[in-house]
C-alpha positions as CSV (number, residue, x, y, z in Angstrom):
1,X,0.0,0.0,0.1
2,X,2.9,2.3,0.7
3,X,4.1,1.8,-2.8
4,X,0.9,2.9,-4.2
5,X,0.9,6.1,-2.1
6,X,4.3,6.8,-3.0
7,X,3.6,6.2,-6.9
8,X,0.5,8.7,-6.7
9,X,2.7,11.3,-5.0
10,X,5.2,11.5,-7.9
11,X,5.5,14.9,-9.5
12,X,5.8,15.4,-13.4
13,X,4.7,17.9,-15.7
14,X,1.4,17.6,-17.8
15,X,3.7,17.7,-21.1
16,X,5.8,14.8,-19.8
17,X,2.6,12.7,-19.1
18,X,1.1,13.7,-22.4
19,X,4.3,12.7,-24.2
20,X,4.5,9.2,-22.6
21,X,0.8,8.6,-23.4
22,X,1.1,9.7,-27.0
23,X,4.2,7.5,-27.6
24,X,2.3,4.7,-26.1
25,X,-0.5,5.2,-28.5
26,X,2.1,5.4,-31.4
27,X,3.7,2.0,-29.9
28,X,7.4,3.1,-30.2
29,X,9.4,3.8,-27.1
30,X,13.0,3.3,-25.9
31,X,13.5,0.9,-23.0
32,X,15.4,3.6,-21.0
33,X,12.7,6.3,-21.8
34,X,10.0,3.8,-20.5
35,X,12.1,3.2,-17.3
36,X,12.5,6.8,-16.6
37,X,8.8,7.4,-17.3
38,X,7.9,4.5,-14.9
39,X,10.0,6.1,-12.2
40,X,8.7,9.5,-12.5
41,X,5.0,9.7,-13.8
42,X,2.0,9.6,-11.6
43,X,0.0,6.6,-12.7
44,X,-3.3,8.4,-11.7
45,X,-2.4,11.1,-14.2
46,X,-1.3,8.7,-16.9
47,X,-4.8,7.0,-16.6
48,X,-6.7,10.3,-16.9
49,X,-4.6,11.6,-19.9
50,X,-5.0,8.2,-21.6
51,X,-8.6,8.2,-21.3
52,X,-8.9,11.9,-22.5
53,X,-6.5,11.1,-25.4
54,X,-8.5,8.1,-26.4
55,X,-11.8,10.0,-26.3
56,X,-10.3,12.8,-28.5
57,X,-9.0,10.3,-30.9
58,X,-12.3,8.6,-31.3
59,X,-14.2,12.0,-31.8
60,X,-11.5,13.1,-34.2
61,X,-12.1,10.1,-36.3
62,X,-15.9,10.3,-36.1
63,X,-15.7,14.0,-37.1
64,X,-13.4,13.2,-40.0
65,X,-15.6,10.2,-41.4
66,X,-18.6,12.7,-41.1
67,X,-16.8,15.4,-43.1
68,X,-15.5,13.0,-45.7
69,X,-19.1,11.3,-46.1
70,X,-21.0,14.5,-45.8
C-alpha cells in the first residue's frame, strides 16, 4: 500500500505525461525512456490523460468520417 501512495505522489509535468501517453499510442518507445517514465510519472495522471487522449482520438475519427461522407 505504501508503494501505491508513493507512486501517486510523484511529481511530473502535464507535458511529460502527455508525451508518454502519445508515445504509447504510437507504440514506439526506447527502453530507457520507458523506465524513466515509470519512475517519474504519476499513474493516476497517466490513466486520466490516456482516457482523455482516447476519447479525443475517437471523436476526431468520427468527425473526419462525417466530413468525408457529408
